[in-house]
C-alpha positions as CSV (number, residue, x, y, z in Angstrom):
1,M,114.9,92.7,77.0
2,K,112.9,95.1,79.6
3,K,113.6,93.0,82.6
4,Q,117.2,92.7,81.7
5,E,117.2,96.8,81.5
6,D,115.3,97.0,84.7
7,R,118.0,94.6,86.5
8,V,120.8,97.0,85.2
9,L,118.9,99.9,86.6
10,T,118.5,98.5,90.1
11,S,122.2,97.2,90.0
12,S,123.2,100.7,89.1
13,A,121.3,102.4,91.9
14,L,122.7,99.7,94.6
15,R,126.5,100.5,93.5
16,K,125.7,104.2,94.1
17,V,124.3,103.2,97.8
18,F,127.4,100.9,98.3
19,K,129.7,103.7,97.4
20,K,128.3,106.1,100.0
21,Y,129.1,103.9,102.9
22,A,132.3,102.3,101.6
23,V,135.8,103.2,102.3
24,Q,139.1,102.1,101.1
25,V,140.2,98.8,102.8
26,D,143.1,96.4,102.5
27,D,145.8,99.1,102.1
28,E,143.5,101.2,99.7
29,K,143.2,98.3,97.3
30,T,139.5,97.5,97.9
31,L,136.3,99.6,98.8
32,G,134.4,97.9,101.6
33,I,131.6,99.1,104.3
34,P,133.0,98.4,107.7
35,S,130.9,95.9,109.7
36,S,129.7,98.4,112.1
37,V,128.7,100.9,109.3
38,Y,126.9,98.3,107.6
39,V,125.0,97.2,110.7
40,R,124.1,100.5,112.3
41,D,124.4,103.3,109.5
42,F,123.2,101.3,106.7
43,L,120.7,98.7,108.0
44,R,119.7,101.1,110.8
45,L,119.9,98.0,113.4
46,D,120.0,99.1,117.2
47,V,121.9,96.2,118.4
48,G,125.0,95.9,120.8
49,D,128.6,95.3,119.8
50,D,128.3,91.5,119.8
51,A,125.3,91.3,117.8
52,V,127.0,93.7,115.2
53,E,129.4,90.8,114.4
54,L,126.6,88.5,114.0
55,F,124.6,90.6,111.9
56,S,127.6,91.5,109.5
57,S,128.3,87.9,109.3
58,V,125.3,87.5,107.0
59,A,127.4,89.5,104.3
60,D,130.9,89.3,105.5
61,I,131.1,85.4,105.4
62,K,134.7,85.4,105.6
63,H,134.9,87.7,108.6
64,K,137.1,90.3,107.2
65,G,135.6,93.1,109.0
66,Y,134.0,94.7,106.0
67,I,131.5,93.9,103.3
68,T,132.6,94.1,99.6
69,L,130.2,95.1,96.7
70,D,129.7,91.5,95.8
71,E,128.7,90.5,99.2
72,F,126.4,93.5,99.5
73,L,124.7,92.5,96.3
74,A,124.3,89.0,97.5
75,V,122.6,89.9,100.5
76,E,120.2,92.3,98.5
77,R,119.2,89.2,96.6
78,I,118.5,87.0,99.6
79,M,116.4,90.1,101.1
80,R,114.0,89.4,98.0
81,M,112.9,86.0,98.9
82,P,110.0,85.0,101.1
83,D,112.3,82.9,103.4
84,A,114.8,85.6,103.7
85,H,114.7,85.6,107.5
86,F,115.6,81.7,107.5
87,R,118.4,82.2,105.2
88,L,120.0,84.9,107.2
89,A,119.5,83.2,110.7
90,Y,121.1,80.1,109.0
91,R,124.1,82.2,107.7
92,M,124.4,83.5,111.6
93,C,124.6,80.0,112.7
94,D,127.1,78.7,109.9
95,R,129.7,81.3,110.5
96,K,132.4,78.7,109.6
97,G,130.8,78.4,106.2
98,S,131.1,74.9,106.4
99,G,127.4,74.2,104.7
100,T,126.0,72.4,108.0
101,I,125.3,73.5,111.6
102,S,126.3,71.8,114.8
103,V,124.8,72.2,118.3
104,E,127.5,74.6,119.2
105,D,126.9,76.8,116.2
106,F,123.2,77.1,116.9
107,M,124.0,77.8,120.9
108,N,126.6,80.4,119.9
109,L,123.6,82.1,118.0
110,L,121.0,81.5,120.8
111,T,123.3,82.7,123.6
112,A,123.7,86.0,122.1
113,T,119.8,86.7,122.3
114,Q,118.0,88.6,124.9
115,A,115.7,85.7,125.5
116,Y,118.4,83.2,126.3
117,N,120.0,85.7,128.5
118,T,117.0,85.9,130.8
119,I,115.7,82.4,130.8
120,K,118.3,79.7,129.7
121,F,117.8,77.1,126.9
122,N,118.7,73.4,128.1
123,K,120.5,71.9,124.8
124,N,120.9,68.7,126.3
125,C,116.8,68.2,126.4
126,N,115.2,65.3,124.6
127,W,113.7,67.6,121.8
128,M,117.3,68.9,120.9
129,K,118.3,65.2,120.7
130,L,115.7,64.5,118.2
131,H,117.2,67.1,115.9
132,F,120.9,66.5,116.4
133,G,121.0,63.1,117.5
134,K,121.3,61.2,120.9
135,N,124.9,62.3,121.5
136,L,124.0,65.9,119.7
137,Q,126.8,65.2,117.2
138,R,124.7,65.4,114.3
139,K,125.2,68.0,111.6
140,M,121.9,69.8,110.3
141,R,121.5,70.7,106.5
142,P,120.4,74.0,105.2
143,D,116.8,72.6,104.1
144,E,116.2,71.1,107.7
145,F,117.0,74.3,109.4
146,P,113.9,76.4,108.8
147,Q,111.7,73.8,110.4
148,F,114.1,73.4,113.5
149,I,114.5,77.2,114.1
150,A,110.9,77.8,113.8
151,S,110.2,75.4,116.7
152,V,112.8,76.7,119.1
153,P,110.4,79.6,120.6
154,R,107.8,76.7,121.6
155,E,110.4,74.6,122.9
156,H,111.9,77.4,124.8
157,I,108.4,78.3,126.2
158,R,107.9,74.7,127.1
159,Q,111.1,74.6,129.1
160,A,110.4,77.9,130.9
161,F,107.1,76.5,131.8
162,A,108.5,73.2,133.1
163,S,110.8,75.1,135.3
164,L,108.1,76.9,136.9
165,I,105.8,73.9,137.9
166,K,108.4,71.8,139.7
167,D,106.4,72.7,143.0
168,S,103.0,72.7,141.5
169,I,100.7,69.9,142.5
170,D,98.0,70.9,139.7
171,G,100.7,71.7,136.8
172,S,99.6,75.4,136.7
173,I,101.6,78.5,137.6
174,D,100.4,81.6,139.1
175,A,99.6,84.7,137.1
176,A,102.5,86.9,138.0
177,S,105.0,84.2,136.9
178,Y,103.3,83.8,133.8
179,T,103.5,87.6,132.7
180,Q,106.9,88.0,133.7
181,T,108.1,84.7,131.8
182,L,106.0,85.6,128.7
183,I,107.5,89.3,128.6
184,K,110.9,87.9,129.0
185,L,110.7,85.3,126.3
186,K,108.7,87.3,123.6
187,G,110.2,90.7,124.3
188,P,109.6,92.7,121.1
189,A,106.5,90.9,120.5
190,V,104.9,92.2,123.8
191,T,103.4,95.6,123.0
192,S,103.2,98.1,125.9
193,Y,99.7,97.7,126.4
194,L,100.2,94.1,127.1
195,R,103.0,95.0,129.5
196,D,100.8,97.1,131.5
197,N,97.5,95.2,131.4
198,L,98.3,91.7,131.1
199,L,98.6,90.7,134.7
200,G,95.3,92.4,135.7
201,I,93.4,91.1,132.6
202,M,94.5,87.3,133.4
203,T,94.0,87.5,137.3
204,A,90.3,89.1,136.7
205,Q,89.4,85.2,135.5
206,S,91.9,83.3,137.8
207,T,95.3,83.5,139.6
208,R,96.7,80.4,138.2
209,I,97.4,79.8,134.6
210,S,97.6,76.5,133.1
211,Y,99.9,75.0,130.3
212,S,97.4,75.4,127.7
213,Y,96.5,79.1,128.3
214,F,100.3,79.5,128.6
215,T,101.0,78.2,125.2
216,A,97.9,79.7,123.7
217,L,99.2,83.3,124.4
218,N,102.4,82.4,122.9
219,A,100.7,81.1,119.8
220,L,98.5,84.2,119.7
221,L,101.3,86.8,119.8
222,H,103.2,84.3,117.3
223,N,100.3,84.3,114.8
224,I,99.4,87.9,115.3
225,E,100.0,89.0,111.5
226,L,97.9,86.2,110.5
227,I,95.1,87.0,113.1
228,K,95.1,90.6,111.8
229,Q,94.6,89.5,108.2
230,I,91.6,87.5,109.1
231,F,90.2,90.3,111.5
232,S,90.7,92.8,108.5
233,D,88.9,90.4,106.2
234,V,85.8,90.2,108.3
235,V,85.6,94.1,109.2
236,D,85.9,95.0,105.8
237,N,82.5,93.4,105.0
238,L,80.9,95.2,108.1
239,E,79.4,98.7,108.4
240,E,80.1,98.7,112.3
241,R,83.7,98.0,112.0
242,E,83.4,96.0,114.9
243,I,83.1,92.1,115.0
244,T,81.7,89.5,117.7
245,K,83.9,86.4,118.9
246,D,81.5,84.1,116.9
247,Q,82.0,86.1,113.5
248,F,85.9,86.0,114.2
249,D,85.7,82.1,115.1
250,M,83.9,81.2,111.8
251,A,86.3,83.3,109.7
252,A,89.4,81.8,111.6
253,W,87.9,78.4,111.1
254,R,87.7,78.8,107.4
255,F,91.1,80.7,107.0
256,S,93.4,78.6,109.1
257,E,93.5,75.7,111.7
258,A,96.3,77.4,113.4
259,I,94.0,79.8,115.4
260,T,92.2,77.8,118.3
261,P,89.2,78.5,120.4
262,V,91.5,79.1,123.3
263,Q,93.5,81.9,121.3
264,T,90.0,83.5,120.5
265,T,88.9,83.5,124.2
266,L,92.4,85.2,125.1
267,L,92.0,87.8,122.3
268,W,88.6,88.9,123.5
269,R,89.6,88.7,127.1
270,L,92.5,91.1,126.3
271,L,90.6,93.7,124.2
272,D,86.9,93.6,125.1
273,H,87.4,96.4,127.7
274,D,83.6,97.4,128.0
275,N,82.4,93.8,127.8
276,T,80.2,94.5,124.6
277,G,81.3,91.4,123.1
278,K,82.8,93.3,120.1
279,I,86.2,94.6,119.2
280,S,87.3,96.9,116.4
281,L,90.5,97.1,114.5
282,R,91.7,99.9,116.5
283,D,91.4,97.6,119.5
284,F,93.3,95.0,117.8
285,N,96.1,97.2,116.9
286,L,97.1,97.6,120.7
287,L,98.5,94.0,120.1
288,I,100.7,94.7,117.0
289,P,104.3,95.1,118.0
290,S,106.9,97.9,117.1
291,R,110.0,96.4,115.6
292,S,112.8,97.0,118.1
293,L,115.9,96.2,116.0
294,S,115.2,99.4,114.2
295,K,115.9,102.6,115.9
296,Q,112.5,103.9,117.0
297,T,111.1,107.3,116.7
298,K,108.5,108.7,119.0
299,S,105.1,109.6,118.1
300,K,104.1,112.8,116.7
301,K,102.3,113.3,120.1
302,E,105.1,112.3,122.2
303,E,107.5,114.5,120.2
304,T,105.2,117.4,120.7
305,K,105.1,116.9,124.4
306,S,108.9,116.6,124.6
307,L,109.5,120.4,123.1
308,T,109.7,123.1,125.5
309,V,107.4,126.1,125.3
310,A,110.1,128.0,123.7
311,E,110.6,125.5,121.0
312,Q,106.9,125.1,120.2
313,L,106.7,128.6,119.9
314,T,109.8,129.0,117.5
315,V,107.9,126.1,115.5
316,Q,104.8,128.1,115.0
317,V,107.0,131.0,114.0
318,Y,109.0,129.1,111.5
319,R,105.7,127.5,110.1
320,F,104.1,130.8,109.8
321,S,107.2,132.5,108.2
322,L,107.6,129.9,105.5
323,S,103.6,129.9,104.8
324,A,103.8,133.8,104.4
325,L,106.8,133.5,102.2
326,G,105.3,130.9,100.1
327,G,101.9,132.4,99.9
328,G,103.7,136.0,99.1
329,C,105.5,134.3,96.3
330,G,102.7,132.5,94.8
331,A,100.4,135.7,95.1
332,A,102.9,138.1,93.5
333,F,103.7,135.7,90.8
334,V,99.9,135.6,89.4
335,Y,98.9,138.9,90.7
336,P,98.6,140.5,87.1
337,I,96.3,137.6,86.1
338,D,94.1,138.2,89.1
339,L,93.7,141.9,88.3
340,V,92.8,140.9,84.6
341,K,90.2,138.2,86.0
342,T,88.7,140.8,88.5
343,R,88.2,143.7,85.9
344,L,86.7,141.1,83.4
345,Q,84.2,139.9,86.0
346,N,83.2,143.4,87.0
347,Q,82.4,144.5,83.4
348,V,78.8,144.9,82.7
349,T,78.2,143.5,79.4
350,T,74.7,145.0,78.7
351,I,75.9,148.3,78.4
352,A,77.8,148.3,75.1
353,D,79.6,151.6,75.5
354,E,81.1,150.4,78.6
355,V,82.7,147.3,77.3
356,L,86.3,148.1,77.7
357,Y,87.8,144.5,77.2
358,K,87.1,142.0,74.6
359,N,88.9,139.3,76.5
360,S,91.5,138.6,79.0
361,W,94.6,139.5,76.6
362,D,92.8,142.7,75.4
363,C,92.4,143.6,79.2
364,F,96.1,142.8,80.1
365,K,97.5,144.8,77.0
366,K,95.1,147.8,78.0
367,V,96.1,147.9,81.5
368,L,99.7,147.8,80.6
369,K,99.4,150.5,78.0
370,F,97.2,152.9,80.0
371,E,98.4,152.4,83.5
372,G,102.0,150.7,82.8
373,V,103.4,147.8,84.8
374,K,102.7,149.4,88.2
375,G,98.8,149.4,87.1
376,L,99.2,145.5,86.8
377,Y,100.0,145.4,90.5
378,R,97.3,147.6,92.0
379,G,96.2,146.2,95.4
380,L,99.1,143.9,95.8
381,I,100.2,145.2,99.3
382,P,97.1,144.5,101.2
383,Q,97.0,141.1,99.4
384,L,100.6,140.2,100.6
385,C,99.7,141.5,104.1
386,G,96.9,139.1,104.2
387,V,98.2,136.0,102.7
388,A,100.2,135.0,105.7
389,P,97.3,134.5,108.1
390,E,94.9,133.4,105.5
391,K,97.3,130.3,104.5
392,A,98.1,129.6,108.0
393,I,94.5,129.5,109.4
394,K,93.5,127.5,106.1
395,M,96.3,124.9,106.3
396,T,96.0,124.6,110.1
397,T,92.4,124.1,110.1
398,N,92.6,121.6,107.2
399,D,95.2,119.6,109.0
400,A,93.6,119.4,112.3
401,V,90.3,118.1,110.7
402,R,92.4,115.7,108.7
403,N,94.0,114.3,111.8
404,Y,90.5,113.8,113.4
405,F,89.2,111.8,110.6
406,T,92.6,109.9,110.2
407,D,93.0,106.5,111.6
408,Y,96.0,106.9,113.9
409,K,97.2,103.3,113.4
410,T,96.9,103.0,109.4
411,G,97.5,106.5,108.8
412,E,94.6,106.3,106.4
413,I,91.5,109.0,105.9
414,P,88.3,108.5,104.2
415,F,87.4,110.5,101.2
416,S,84.5,112.1,102.9
417,G,86.9,113.2,105.8
418,E,89.1,114.9,103.3
419,L,86.3,116.8,101.8
420,I,85.1,118.0,104.9
421,A,88.4,119.0,106.1
422,G,89.3,121.1,102.9
423,A,85.7,122.8,103.2
424,M,86.0,123.7,106.6
425,G,89.7,125.0,105.9
426,G,88.2,127.2,103.3
427,C,85.4,128.4,105.8
428,A,87.8,129.4,108.3
429,Q,90.2,131.5,106.0
430,V,87.0,133.6,105.0
431,M,87.6,135.9,108.2
432,F,90.9,136.9,106.8
433,T,90.1,136.5,103.0
434,N,87.2,138.8,102.7
435,P,88.5,142.1,104.0
436,I,91.6,141.5,101.9
437,E,89.4,140.7,98.8
438,I,87.3,143.6,99.1
439,V,90.0,146.2,99.4
440,K,92.0,144.5,96.7
441,I,89.1,144.4,94.3
442,R,88.2,148.0,95.0
443,L,91.8,148.8,94.2
444,Q,92.0,146.8,91.1
445,V,89.1,148.4,89.5
446,A,89.9,152.0,90.4
447,G,92.1,152.3,87.5
448,E,89.0,152.0,85.2
449,V,87.6,155.4,86.2
450,A,89.6,158.4,85.6
451,S,89.8,160.2,88.9
452,T,91.9,163.1,90.5
453,R,91.6,161.2,93.9
454,K,94.4,158.9,94.5
455,L,93.0,155.8,96.2
456,S,94.9,153.8,98.7
457,A,94.1,150.7,100.9
458,M,93.9,152.9,104.2
459,Q,91.1,154.9,102.3
460,V,89.1,152.0,101.1
461,V,89.0,150.6,104.7
462,R,87.8,154.0,106.1
463,D,85.2,154.1,103.4
464,L,83.8,150.7,104.0
465,G,84.2,150.5,108.0
466,F,84.2,147.2,109.7
467,R,80.9,145.9,108.6
468,G,81.7,146.9,105.1
469,L,84.9,144.7,105.0
470,Y,82.7,141.7,105.4
471,K,80.4,142.6,102.4
472,G,79.9,139.4,100.2
473,A,81.2,137.2,103.1
474,R,78.4,134.4,102.1
475,A,79.5,134.4,98.7
476,C,83.2,134.2,99.8
477,I,82.3,131.1,101.9
478,L,80.4,129.8,98.8
479,R,83.6,130.1,96.8
480,D,86.2,129.2,99.4
481,A,84.7,126.3,101.0
482,P,83.8,124.1,97.7
483,F,87.4,125.3,96.5
484,S,89.2,124.0,99.4
485,A,87.3,120.7,99.5
486,I,88.0,120.0,95.9
487,Y,91.7,121.2,95.9
488,F,93.3,119.5,99.0
489,P,91.9,116.0,98.3
490,T,93.0,116.3,94.6
491,Y,96.3,117.9,95.6
492,A,96.9,114.9,98.0
493,H,96.1,112.3,95.7
494,L,98.3,113.9,92.8
495,K,101.2,114.5,95.1
496,T,100.9,110.7,95.8
497,A,100.6,109.7,92.2
498,F,103.9,111.8,91.6
499,A,105.7,110.5,94.1
500,D,108.7,108.1,93.9
501,K,107.5,104.6,94.0
502,E,110.2,103.1,96.4
503,T,110.8,105.9,98.8
504,G,107.2,107.7,98.8
505,V,108.8,111.1,98.2
506,T,107.8,113.8,95.8
507,N,110.4,115.8,94.4
508,L,109.9,119.6,93.8
509,P,108.8,119.3,90.1
510,G,106.3,116.7,91.2
511,I,104.9,119.2,94.0
512,L,104.8,122.0,91.7
513,T,102.8,119.8,89.0
514,A,100.4,118.2,91.6
515,A,99.6,121.6,93.2
516,T,99.2,123.2,89.7
517,L,96.8,120.6,88.2
518,A,94.7,120.5,91.5
519,G,93.7,124.0,91.0
520,V,92.4,123.4,87.3
521,P,89.1,121.9,88.5
522,S,89.2,123.8,91.8
523,A,89.3,127.1,90.2
524,S,86.8,126.7,87.3
525,L,84.0,124.8,89.2
526,V,83.5,127.8,91.6
527,T,83.8,130.5,89.2
528,P,80.0,131.3,89.6
529,A,80.5,132.3,93.1
530,D,83.6,134.1,92.7
531,V,81.7,136.4,90.0
532,I,78.7,136.9,92.4
533,K,81.5,137.9,95.2
534,T,83.2,140.2,93.0
535,R,79.9,142.1,91.9
536,L,79.0,142.5,95.6
537,Q,82.2,143.8,96.6
538,V,83.2,146.4,93.9
539,A,82.0,149.9,94.5
540,P,78.4,150.5,92.9
541,R,78.4,152.3,89.5
542,E,76.5,155.7,89.2
543,G,73.0,155.2,88.1
544,V,72.9,151.4,88.8
545,A,71.0,150.2,91.9
546,P,73.2,148.3,94.2
547,Y,73.2,144.6,94.8
548,T,71.1,143.8,98.3
549,G,72.5,140.4,98.8
550,L,73.7,137.0,97.1
551,T,70.5,136.0,95.9
552,N,69.5,139.4,94.6
553,C,73.0,139.5,92.9
554,A,72.5,136.1,91.3
555,R,69.1,136.7,90.0
556,R,69.8,140.1,88.5
557,L,73.0,138.9,86.9
558,Y,71.2,136.0,85.3
559,L,68.1,138.4,83.9
560,E,70.4,141.0,82.9
561,E,73.5,139.5,81.3
562,G,72.5,135.6,81.0
563,F,73.9,132.7,82.3
564,S,77.6,133.2,80.6
565,V,78.2,135.8,83.2
566,F,78.6,133.4,85.8
567,W,81.7,132.0,83.9
568,K,83.3,135.3,83.1
569,G,86.9,135.3,83.8
570,A,87.0,131.4,84.2
571,P,90.2,130.9,82.1
572,A,91.8,133.8,83.8
573,R,90.9,132.5,87.5
574,M,92.2,129.0,86.3
575,F,95.5,130.6,85.2
576,R,95.6,132.5,88.2
577,S,94.7,129.9,91.1
578,S,96.5,126.9,89.5
579,P,100.1,128.5,89.4
580,Q,99.5,130.3,92.3
581,F,99.0,127.2,94.6
582,G,101.7,125.5,92.5
583,V,104.1,128.1,93.4
584,T,103.2,128.7,97.0
585,L,103.5,124.9,97.9
586,A,106.6,124.5,95.7
587,V,108.3,127.4,97.8
588,Y,107.1,126.2,100.9
589,E,108.6,122.8,100.5
590,M,111.9,124.2,99.1
591,L,112.3,126.7,102.0
592,Q,111.6,123.5,104.4
593,R,114.5,121.9,102.7
594,I,116.9,124.8,102.4
595,F,116.2,125.8,106.1
596,P,115.4,122.8,108.1
597,Y,114.4,123.3,111.5
598,G,114.9,120.3,114.0
599,P,112.1,120.8,116.3
600,A,109.6,121.3,113.3
601,K,110.3,118.0,112.4
602,K,109.3,116.3,115.5
603,V,105.7,117.3,115.2
604,E,105.3,116.7,111.5
605,P,103.6,113.2,110.6
606,Q,106.0,110.8,109.3
607,K,105.4,109.5,105.7
608,V,106.2,106.0,105.4
609,G,107.5,103.6,102.9
610,K,106.3,99.8,101.7
611,I,108.3,98.2,104.5
612,G,106.5,99.2,107.8
613,S,104.6,101.9,109.1
614,Y,107.2,102.4,112.0
615,M,109.8,103.8,109.3
616,P,110.8,107.1,109.4
617,L,111.4,107.6,105.4
618,D,114.5,109.8,105.6
619,E,116.5,107.5,107.4
620,Y,115.9,104.6,105.1
621,R,115.9,106.3,101.9
622,D,119.0,104.1,100.8
623,H,117.0,100.9,101.2
624,I,116.3,100.0,97.8
625,G,115.8,96.9,95.9
626,G,115.7,93.9,98.2
627,Y,117.0,96.1,101.2
628,R,113.7,98.0,101.3
629,Y,112.5,94.5,102.8
630,S,115.2,94.4,105.5
631,Q,113.4,95.9,108.5
632,R,110.5,93.5,107.6
633,V,113.1,90.4,107.6
634,F,114.8,91.1,110.9
635,A,111.5,91.8,112.4
636,N,110.6,88.5,111.2
637,M,113.9,87.0,112.8
638,E,112.8,88.7,116.3
639,Q,109.1,87.9,116.3
640,K,108.9,84.5,114.5
641,L,112.1,82.9,115.5
642,G,112.8,84.6,118.7
643,L,116.2,85.8,117.7
644,W,116.1,89.4,119.4
645,F,119.3,90.9,120.7
646,P,120.4,93.5,123.4
647,S,119.9,97.0,122.1
648,G,123.3,99.0,121.5
649,G,121.7,102.5,121.6
650,K,124.5,103.6,119.0
651,I,122.7,104.5,116.1
652,K,123.6,108.0,114.7
653,P,121.4,109.6,112.2
654,R,123.3,109.9,108.9
655,Q,123.6,113.3,107.5
656,M,122.8,113.5,103.8
657,T,124.6,116.0,101.7
658,D,122.8,118.1,99.2
659,D,124.0,116.2,96.4
660,E,122.9,112.9,97.8
661,D,119.4,112.9,96.3
662,I,116.9,110.1,96.6
663,I,117.6,107.2,94.2
664,V,115.0,106.0,92.1
665,E,114.8,102.5,91.4
666,T,113.1,100.7,88.5
667,E,112.3,97.0,88.6
668,T,109.9,94.2,87.2
669,E,106.8,93.0,89.0
670,H,108.3,89.7,88.8
671,E,111.4,90.8,90.7
672,R,109.2,92.7,93.4
């Protein structure tokens, strides 16, 4: 019953996606997605006009020029299958729908590819006759097709090499011809690193290349995902995160016979730059290709370089403004709670006559009664003035250190890196936080003492002087560094937990919840440091000796008021910090969505879905159900089957309207 309900939900979501792209066709009697819209706008494939017809034919089997709902759903079901790239390639060949494939059908597909346009494929070769008969008249069945199409790239490589050794005596070719031919045939499977370095690396050993090495590198690129899996399995068990050739050979021998010693030799020749005998996963990633069918986005570094000085400046102003507004909203929202917390922490419990407040609620009522609503917001102005630089330096430092510890290929960051990044962000903010805090605290407790002198923020600054503004700074660091070290990793993991499973996007309620919950342990666990900081920063009471430092304050508090004094105001602090950060981050995210700024998006790290790390998430938000595998399926057609096509360069980003929210799909593990 549960599986049936899940399928209904998935089907309903897919129908909504279909309607986004569909228009009225056949004299407005039918809804359909035009072929070019299906290929370029929905599938997001960067191919030329001829290839658009080929790719649309996987759904539009009757060549109507549009895709109906039933055809749309049929392809979605195919995308779920492990052999989807074979099935779709077969549909591209069998465009007549005859149920079999002729030589002409296959050549119609092959001649549309970029590889065929650079190096011709001889259909009259003996290899083709083995599959289609002596006269090439035999029809191929669907069950035979996968084995045939998977072997085509190897035959194409063989033909290319054979054409190059016509005048060769020893059966080898020069390295330059070898490099050019491989790039022409493999196309998207050849990374920019290989294009730039292959010739130099190969000629370092010999200027002539044999057929064994020619086919070995082709097989190496063909098996790159398998090799990466072997590599990762070995590296995961090593502390150094680097492996030797012997370690890899042993693992490859146990894992698969498809990886030969010649391929391993080539692998080390390509990646062992320093001749240490070891290569790392980062080195290996230089051979992992991007997927060229999808519209590629520049890396964060490349996009940042492409911005003008004026654009980079406006990006910083944009971020600063949103941080200030978000931080201001968060601070104002919880300021009365902060005032109550400060007054409770400043209250000395050993002098019974001076105990003004029994608890947080009693404090709130008395402030409201004797000082009015205005009393609840004493010291708010300097707090708001300092929120912008405080949040900016905290977030900037945290992000910079996180980027340092983040693996630039996998996007993963170790937990220790998260802790260090948060702690450094907390330390960095103290230069702004401490002056703001001491002025705020002096103003917050001013209402406790009857006085004819009206205390202002400027008067507090003049009384303290520059050095006085940093009184209690060590206690402030002791509070803010652990707070941020706990908060940011907790928030990051909670935000991921609340994200939509299919799209990876966290909505505003999820952000608010994650940010609020992360503040609970962060705020409560650092309360002792906050109490010490408060006592150091308030003006000394008459007749009470001032604290001489952090350790002196901590010792006297313990001896005079007991251990419980260190947890004064903990509930108020949790109720203040948790919603403050929740509101701050929720407002910040909301403002980004309401007031998007193009250049700012270019330098933001891309969040990625499950289909592949190259995917800009917003452009693939409609890829749900089986379609979430579409980019991987088409990439397999390119890299495994050699079916890569000329670029069209005509993909236009689809503008989403406000009411087109992300569709959440539910499905069973079996369907996945």
